N, C-alpha and C positions, 0 to 999 in steps of 0.2 A: 114453714111447711113441714108437713109429716114426711116420712121416708120416701125415697125415690120409688116410683111405680115399678112393679116387678113384671107386668105384662104389657103387651101393646095396647090392650084395651083400657088398662088403667091410665096409660100414658095419655092416649087419645082423649079419655074422659077428663083428665086434669087440664090438658091444653084446652079443650072446648069450653071446660068451666071458666077458666081464666079468661078466655076470649069473651064469652058471654058476659061476664061481669066487668069488663074493661069499659071504663066511661068512654062515651063517644061511639060505641057500637050499638047496633040495632038489638043485640042480645039474642038474635035468632041464629040457630045453626042450620046450615044447609048441608047436603051430601058433599059438595066440593070442600067444605070446611072439614068434614070427617076424612075425606080422602088425603087433604093436606097435612092434617094432624098425623095420620098414619105414615105419610111420606116423611115427616119430620123425625118420627120415631125410627124409620128405617135408615135415614141418614146419620142416626146417632146424635141428633141435637139434644143436648141436656135439657131436662124439663125446666130447670132453673133459668137456663139460658132463654128458652122461649117465653117464660113468664116475664123475666127482666125486660125483654124486647117490648111486651105489650105495655109494661109500666113506662119505659122510656118513650115509647110512641104517644101513649096516652098523655103523659106529661108535656110533651112537645105540643100536642094539639090543644091542651087546656091552658097552658100558661103562655099566653099571647097578648100582644098589646090590645088594650080595651077597644081601640077604634078598628081593629081587624074584623072583617065580616065574619059571620058565623059559619063554621064548617059543616058539611053534611055528615050525617051519621056513617060510619064504617059499616059496610054490608058483607064483607068478606074476610076471613082469616088471611087470605092471600095478600091483602093490603099491607100486612105486617111482615111480609117475608123480607124485604130489604133491611128492615131493622133487625130482624132475627139474625140475618147474616153479619150485620154490623156488630151486634152484641157479641156474636161468637168470636169476633177478631179482637174485642176490646179486652183490655185487662184493667178492670175497675173493681174497686172494693165493693162487697156486698153491702157495705154501709151506705153507699151512694144510692143504691136502688131502694133501700129502706127510706132514705131521705125523700126520693121521689114518691114513694107510696104515701108518705106522710103529706107531702104537698098536694097530691092528688085527692086525698081524703078531704083537705080543707077547701080546694077549689071545685071539686066535681060536684055538679047538681045532683040531687037525690033523683034516683031512677024511679 
């Protein structure tokens, strides 16, 4: 990722861009998503933490037993809030999230 965003608007755009491109989401941004992204900025959630949470949640949704029923598309950034909070309390190497990004790239269907 390029440098950290310097403004609230840049942060919101980066979080929403990451959300939009996360496998398993509808890719649609709604007003509540923008509001939540702004709240994350106000709370001081690091951009990398929010992005890593999206990666972790996407990996959990994609890498499931073959016999599992298909999951519905995620329609809101709010779905990821518990994972954003979880990731903020974890002490995990950035290499792990890179590993998950690679797994997702192999498993995610083309949009």
